[in-house]
C-alpha positions as CSV (number, residue, x, y, z in Angstrom):
1,M,191.1,55.5,93.1
2,D,193.7,55.1,95.8
3,K,197.2,54.3,94.5
4,E,197.3,51.1,96.7
5,E,194.1,49.9,94.9
6,D,195.2,50.8,91.4
7,P,195.4,47.5,89.5
8,R,198.1,49.0,87.3
9,N,200.4,48.8,90.4
10,G,199.8,45.0,90.6
11,D,197.3,42.6,91.9
12,D,197.9,40.4,94.9
13,H,196.0,37.6,93.1
14,V,198.3,37.5,90.1
15,T,200.8,34.7,90.6
16,A,203.3,33.0,88.4
17,T,202.1,30.1,86.3
18,K,203.1,26.7,87.3
19,K,206.1,25.1,85.5
20,P,204.6,23.0,82.7
21,K,205.2,19.2,82.7
22,L,208.0,18.3,80.3
23,I,207.3,15.8,77.5
24,R,211.0,15.7,76.5
25,F,214.2,17.7,76.9
26,I,215.6,19.9,74.2
27,T,217.9,18.0,71.8
28,D,221.3,19.0,70.5
29,S,219.9,19.8,67.1
30,E,217.1,21.8,68.5
31,L,219.5,23.7,70.7
32,R,221.7,24.5,67.7
33,S,218.7,25.7,65.8
34,E,217.7,28.0,68.6
35,F,221.0,29.8,68.2
36,S,221.5,29.4,64.5
37,H,221.5,33.2,64.1
38,H,224.8,33.4,65.9
39,E,227.7,34.2,63.5
40,A,229.3,31.0,62.3
41,G,233.0,30.4,63.0
42,V,233.2,32.6,66.1
43,A,234.2,31.2,69.5
44,R,231.7,33.3,71.4
45,I,232.9,32.9,75.0
46,N,231.7,36.3,76.2
47,N,228.1,35.8,77.0
48,G,228.6,38.1,80.0
49,S,228.6,41.3,78.0
50,F,225.5,41.1,75.9
51,G,223.9,37.8,76.6
52,C,222.0,35.8,74.0
53,C,218.4,35.2,72.9
54,P,217.1,31.9,71.5
55,G,215.1,31.8,68.3
56,S,211.9,30.8,70.0
57,V,212.0,33.9,72.3
58,L,212.8,36.1,69.3
59,A,209.8,34.6,67.5
60,A,207.6,35.5,70.6
61,Q,209.0,39.0,70.6
62,R,208.2,39.4,66.9
63,S,204.7,38.2,67.5
64,W,204.2,40.9,70.1
65,Q,205.7,43.5,67.8
66,L,203.2,42.6,65.0
67,R,200.3,42.7,67.5
68,F,201.3,46.3,68.3
69,L,201.7,47.3,64.6
70,Q,198.4,45.7,63.6
71,Q,196.3,47.7,66.1
72,P,198.3,50.0,68.3
73,D,195.4,51.5,70.2
74,H,194.0,48.1,71.2
75,F,197.5,47.0,72.2
76,Y,198.1,50.0,74.4
77,F,194.6,50.1,76.0
78,S,193.9,46.4,76.4
79,T,197.1,44.3,75.9
80,L,200.2,46.0,77.1
81,R,199.6,46.5,80.9
82,P,198.1,43.1,81.7
83,N,201.0,41.3,80.0
84,L,203.6,43.5,81.7
85,L,201.9,42.5,84.9
86,R,202.2,38.9,84.0
87,S,205.9,39.3,83.4
88,R,206.3,41.1,86.7
89,A,204.4,38.3,88.5
90,L,206.7,35.7,87.1
91,I,209.8,37.7,88.1
92,Q,208.3,38.2,91.6
93,T,208.1,34.4,92.0
94,L,211.6,33.8,90.6
95,I,213.3,36.3,93.0
96,N,211.0,35.7,96.0
97,A,209.8,39.3,96.3
98,H,207.2,39.8,99.0
99,H,204.8,41.9,96.8
100,I,204.4,42.5,93.0
101,D,204.6,46.2,93.7
102,E,208.2,45.7,94.6
103,V,209.1,44.6,91.0
104,S,209.4,47.1,88.1
105,L,210.6,46.3,84.6
106,V,213.1,48.8,83.1
107,D,215.6,48.7,80.2
108,N,218.8,47.7,82.0
109,A,220.9,48.0,85.1
110,T,222.1,51.5,84.0
111,T,218.5,52.8,84.0
112,A,218.0,51.2,87.4
113,A,221.1,52.9,88.8
114,A,219.8,56.3,87.5
115,I,216.5,55.6,89.2
116,V,218.0,54.8,92.6
117,L,220.8,57.4,92.5
118,Q,218.5,60.2,91.5
119,Q,216.5,59.5,94.6
120,I,219.7,59.4,96.7
121,G,221.0,62.6,95.1
122,R,217.8,64.5,96.2
123,R,218.4,63.3,99.8
124,Y,222.1,64.4,99.7
125,A,220.9,67.9,99.1
126,H,219.9,67.9,102.7
127,Y,222.8,65.8,104.1
128,R,226.0,67.2,102.8
129,N,229.4,65.7,103.6
130,D,228.1,62.2,104.0
131,T,229.3,59.2,102.0
132,V,228.6,56.5,99.5
133,V,230.6,53.2,99.7
134,M,231.1,51.1,96.6
135,F,233.7,48.7,95.1
136,R,236.4,50.3,93.0
137,C,235.7,47.8,90.2
138,A,232.0,48.8,90.1
139,F,230.5,49.1,86.6
140,P,231.6,52.4,84.9
141,A,228.0,53.4,84.2
142,V,227.2,53.2,87.9
143,K,230.2,55.3,88.7
144,K,229.1,57.9,86.2
145,S,225.6,57.9,87.8
146,I,227.2,58.6,91.2
147,Q,229.1,61.5,89.6
148,A,226.0,62.9,87.9
149,Y,223.5,62.6,90.8
150,V,225.3,62.2,94.1
151,T,228.8,63.7,94.3
152,R,227.7,67.0,92.8
153,A,225.0,67.2,95.5
154,G,227.9,67.2,98.1
155,A,228.5,63.6,98.9
156,S,231.9,61.9,98.9
157,V,232.6,58.4,97.7
158,V,234.7,55.7,99.4
159,E,235.9,53.0,97.0
160,V,236.6,49.5,98.4
161,D,239.4,47.5,96.7
162,L,238.4,44.1,95.5
163,P,241.1,41.6,96.4
164,F,242.2,40.0,93.1
165,P,243.3,37.3,92.6
166,V,241.1,36.2,95.6
167,S,240.9,32.9,97.4
168,S,238.0,33.4,99.9
169,N,235.0,35.4,100.8
170,S,236.7,36.5,104.1
171,E,239.2,38.6,102.1
172,I,236.3,40.5,100.5
173,I,234.5,40.9,103.7
174,A,237.6,42.3,105.5
175,E,238.2,44.8,102.8
176,F,234.6,45.9,102.8
177,R,234.7,46.4,106.6
178,K,237.8,48.6,106.1
179,G,236.0,50.7,103.5
180,L,233.0,51.2,105.8
181,S,235.3,52.3,108.6
182,R,236.9,54.9,106.4
183,A,233.5,56.1,105.2
184,K,232.3,56.6,108.8
185,S,235.4,58.5,109.9
186,D,235.0,62.1,111.1
187,S,231.4,61.3,112.2
188,R,230.2,61.0,108.6
189,K,227.0,59.1,107.8
190,V,227.0,56.4,105.1
191,R,223.8,57.1,103.2
192,L,224.3,54.4,100.6
193,A,226.3,51.2,99.9
194,I,226.5,49.9,96.4
195,I,227.3,46.2,96.3
196,D,227.8,44.0,93.2
197,H,226.4,40.5,93.3
198,I,228.8,39.4,90.6
199,T,231.5,41.9,89.6
200,S,232.0,42.5,85.9
201,M,235.8,42.9,85.6
202,P,237.3,41.1,87.3
203,S,234.4,38.7,87.6
204,V,233.9,37.3,91.2
205,V,230.7,36.3,93.0
206,I,230.5,38.6,96.0
207,P,229.1,37.4,99.4
208,V,226.3,39.8,99.1
209,R,224.1,38.6,102.0
210,E,227.0,39.0,104.4
211,L,227.9,42.4,103.1
212,V,224.2,43.6,103.3
213,H,224.1,42.3,106.9
214,I,227.3,44.2,107.8
215,C,225.7,47.4,106.3
216,R,222.7,46.9,108.6
217,E,224.9,46.4,111.6
218,E,226.9,49.5,110.8
219,G,223.9,51.8,110.3
220,V,224.2,52.3,106.5
221,E,221.0,54.0,105.4
222,Q,220.3,52.2,102.1
223,V,221.8,49.4,100.2
224,F,221.7,49.0,96.4
225,V,222.8,45.7,94.9
226,D,223.9,45.9,91.3
227,A,223.3,42.3,90.2
228,A,223.5,42.9,86.4
229,H,224.8,39.3,85.8
230,A,222.7,37.5,88.5
231,I,219.4,36.3,87.2
232,G,219.9,33.1,85.2
233,S,223.4,32.8,86.7
234,V,222.9,32.4,90.4
235,P,219.8,31.8,92.6
236,I,218.2,35.0,93.8
237,D,216.2,35.5,97.0
238,V,215.7,39.2,97.6
239,Q,214.1,38.7,101.0
240,Q,217.1,36.8,102.2
241,I,219.6,39.2,100.7
242,G,217.8,42.1,102.4
243,A,218.8,45.0,100.2
244,D,216.7,48.1,99.6
245,F,217.2,48.0,95.9
246,Y,218.3,45.1,93.6
247,V,218.6,45.1,89.9
248,S,219.5,42.4,87.3
249,N,219.5,42.3,83.5
250,L,217.3,39.6,82.0
251,Y,219.2,39.8,78.7
252,K,222.6,38.7,80.0
253,W,221.9,35.2,81.5
254,F,218.1,34.8,81.3
255,F,217.8,34.7,77.5
256,A,215.8,37.9,77.0
257,P,216.2,40.1,73.9
258,P,217.8,43.5,74.7
259,S,216.9,45.3,76.6
260,V,215.1,44.5,79.9
261,A,215.9,44.3,83.5
262,F,214.0,44.1,86.8
263,L,214.4,46.5,89.6
264,Y,213.3,45.4,93.0
265,C,212.5,48.1,95.5
266,R,211.8,46.8,99.0
267,K,208.4,48.0,100.0
268,S,209.3,48.5,103.7
269,N,211.9,51.1,102.6
270,P,210.4,54.5,103.1
271,S,212.4,55.9,100.2
272,S,210.7,53.5,97.7
273,C,207.8,55.9,97.4
274,E,210.2,58.7,96.4
275,T,211.7,56.6,93.6
276,H,210.7,57.6,90.0
277,H,211.6,56.7,86.5
278,P,214.1,59.3,85.0
279,V,211.9,59.6,81.9
280,V,208.8,61.5,83.1
281,S,205.6,60.6,81.3
282,H,201.9,61.0,82.2
283,E,202.1,58.1,84.7
284,Y,204.4,60.1,86.9
285,G,203.4,59.7,90.6
286,N,201.5,56.4,90.1
287,G,204.4,54.3,91.5
288,L,207.5,53.2,89.8
289,P,206.1,49.9,88.3
290,V,203.4,52.0,86.5
291,E,205.7,54.8,85.6
292,S,208.0,52.2,84.0
293,S,205.2,50.6,82.1
294,W,204.7,53.6,79.9
295,I,207.6,56.1,79.2
296,G,206.3,57.1,75.8
297,T,205.8,55.2,72.5
298,R,208.6,52.7,72.2
299,D,209.2,48.9,71.9
300,Y,208.1,47.3,75.1
301,T,208.2,43.7,73.7
302,P,211.4,42.7,75.5
303,H,209.4,43.2,78.7
304,L,206.6,40.9,77.5
305,V,208.6,37.7,76.6
306,V,209.2,36.4,80.2
307,P,206.7,33.6,79.7
308,A,208.4,32.6,76.5
309,I,211.7,32.6,78.3
310,L,210.4,30.3,81.0
311,E,209.0,27.9,78.3
312,F,212.5,27.8,76.8
313,V,214.4,27.2,80.0
314,N,212.0,24.5,81.1
315,R,213.0,22.5,78.0
316,F,216.3,21.8,79.8
317,E,216.7,19.2,82.5
318,G,216.3,21.0,85.8
319,G,215.0,24.1,84.2
320,S,216.8,27.4,85.1
321,E,218.5,25.7,88.1
322,G,219.9,23.0,85.9
323,I,221.2,25.5,83.4
324,M,222.9,27.5,86.1
325,R,224.5,24.3,87.6
326,R,225.8,23.1,84.2
327,N,227.1,26.5,83.2
328,H,229.0,26.7,86.4
329,E,230.5,23.3,86.1
330,E,231.5,23.8,82.5
331,V,233.1,27.2,83.0
332,A,235.1,25.8,85.9
333,R,236.2,22.8,83.8
334,M,237.2,25.0,80.9
335,G,239.0,27.5,83.1
336,K,241.1,24.8,84.6
337,M,241.8,23.3,81.2
338,L,243.1,26.7,79.9
339,A,245.1,27.5,83.0
340,E,246.8,24.0,82.9
341,A,247.5,24.4,79.1
342,W,249.2,27.8,79.6
343,G,250.8,27.1,83.0
344,T,248.9,29.9,84.7
345,S,246.3,30.1,87.5
346,L,242.7,31.1,88.1
347,G,241.7,34.4,89.5
348,S,239.5,32.8,92.1
349,P,238.4,29.3,93.2
350,P,235.5,27.8,91.3
351,E,233.1,28.3,94.2
352,M,233.5,32.1,93.9
353,C,232.4,31.9,90.2
354,A,229.0,31.5,88.6
355,S,229.0,31.3,84.8
356,M,232.1,33.4,84.3
357,M,235.7,32.8,85.4
358,M,238.9,34.7,85.3
359,V,241.8,32.8,83.8
360,G,245.4,34.0,83.9
361,L,247.1,34.6,80.6
362,P,250.7,33.7,79.9
363,S,253.1,36.4,81.0
364,K,254.8,36.2,77.5
365,L,251.8,38.2,76.2
366,H,253.1,41.2,78.1
367,V,249.6,42.6,79.0
368,S,251.0,45.7,80.8
369,S,248.1,48.2,80.5
370,D,244.4,48.5,79.7
371,D,245.4,49.5,76.2
372,D,247.3,46.2,75.8
373,A,244.2,44.3,77.0
374,T,242.0,46.1,74.5
375,R,244.5,45.4,71.6
376,L,244.7,41.7,72.5
377,R,240.9,41.4,72.6
378,S,240.6,43.0,69.2
379,H,243.4,40.9,67.8
380,L,241.7,37.7,69.0
381,R,238.4,38.8,67.5
382,D,239.7,40.1,64.1
383,K,242.4,37.4,63.4
384,Y,241.3,34.3,65.3
385,G,237.5,34.6,65.6
386,V,237.5,34.5,69.4
387,E,235.4,36.9,71.4
388,V,236.5,37.2,75.0
389,P,237.2,40.2,77.3
390,I,240.8,40.7,78.6
391,Y,241.6,42.3,81.9
392,H,244.8,44.0,82.9
393,R,245.7,43.6,86.6
394,A,248.7,45.7,87.6
395,P,251.1,44.2,90.1
396,K,251.0,45.6,93.6
397,N,253.9,47.7,94.7
398,G,256.3,46.0,97.1
399,E,254.5,42.6,97.0
400,S,256.2,40.9,94.0
401,E,256.9,37.8,96.0
402,S,253.2,37.1,96.5
403,E,252.1,38.0,93.0
404,P,250.8,35.3,90.7
405,R,253.4,34.0,88.3
406,D,254.0,31.5,85.6
407,E,257.4,30.1,84.7
408,H,258.3,33.2,82.7
409,G,257.2,36.1,84.9
410,L,254.3,37.9,86.5
411,I,250.7,37.2,85.4
412,T,249.2,40.6,84.6
413,G,246.6,39.6,82.0
414,Y,243.4,37.6,82.6
415,A,240.6,36.5,80.3
416,R,237.0,36.5,81.5
417,I,235.5,33.3,80.0
418,S,231.8,32.6,80.0
419,H,229.8,29.5,79.5
420,Q,226.2,29.4,78.2
421,V,224.1,26.6,76.8
422,Y,225.2,27.2,73.2
423,N,228.9,26.9,74.0
424,R,230.9,23.8,73.0
425,I,234.4,22.6,74.1
426,E,235.7,23.6,70.7
427,D,235.2,27.2,71.5
428,Y,237.7,27.0,74.4
429,Y,240.2,24.9,72.4
430,K,240.1,27.6,69.7
431,F,240.9,30.3,72.3
432,R,243.7,28.1,73.8
433,D,245.2,27.5,70.4
434,A,244.9,31.2,69.4
435,I,246.9,32.3,72.5
436,N,249.5,29.7,71.9
437,R,249.9,30.9,68.2
438,I,250.2,34.5,69.3
439,I,253.0,33.6,71.7
440,L,254.7,31.6,69.0
441,E,254.5,34.4,66.5
442,E,255.9,36.9,68.9
443,T,258.7,34.5,69.8
444,N,259.6,34.0,66.1
445,L,259.6,37.7,65.5
446,M,262.1,38.2,68.3
447,E,264.5,35.6,67.0
């Protein structure tokens, strides 16, 4: 059978199920019950790192696990692939992919980066001294994949500084253009640009469509968008974005259990047929969606619960779009509350945030290094029951007058706060009060 006709690669007639009509929206008590497995007493304002999974989706996952354990052979031969196909079809609709063959389910964005960069590395074996462009704040695992697969094949990397604090998209676009210009110097060819949709630390929504368009104008060969935080946090239209590869984790903001992500590979990109899963199994050569559907015996149930996730999000007013809108509004409101309480400032305007926001910490905390940031984060967790990432932002040399300040000095520490449906205003008050107590304790010790 020709690969294009192989039903394991997807069926043009498989479409996402229609959104069911709501009888009533989820109540507060039902919502609390969905997340009753969360540890009590912890202000969990770090959804961005590991996400969350409601009880109803966990129950659906457990049901799939039991079906496998009850009769593994029947599950493998008759159940697994059609239900993976159903999940892929739902994702295809959510992200507006042109064809289901463009959507693969993998473990996470790190796996997707390995898939894309292995393919790029093979190409660099024939094109030495060319370049890759990426943001300096790119996720560390992506940088390691560049090191493992691309730079050792002879490529060089040009890192673009993300302006931070940042006040407009134009600042980001200007820096990206500068980075592309450096990468193209000495007649070098830019074979790949890696663009974040939402950066991790510091967290900012990137004007991804504009940057992809610039890449096309400047002759960049391929564009990979690392959108680990995107699905469930911002609307996604991969056709409008126009990248060759786009990955997003379903477990961060889309309520999936760990671990599952989708990887979109644009079908019109000739390199998509050269893209393979790094774990080689007996489906090798049958197309990435099929290769990813079986990489040996393992738990595939996170890939199967997409229908259950949609049932959960459709219990909220406005469905996924309503959740995204409310999370954005609440994280902006809580960010402003914290900045006002501490006399600091935000790392970016609300319109450049999704469900995460960077909030300046009081200068009295003396966050002067990454180690300081890690120690403060651990102290907040261990003593105050607050889970929130802390970011150290070193002052720029010679620009002290324009640096962000509070009344006591330079702001060099930022907290990345998240908002998800389970969060309450008390979580942010707890964080506010913890920071105030830490400052008071340090002041008392100095007296």
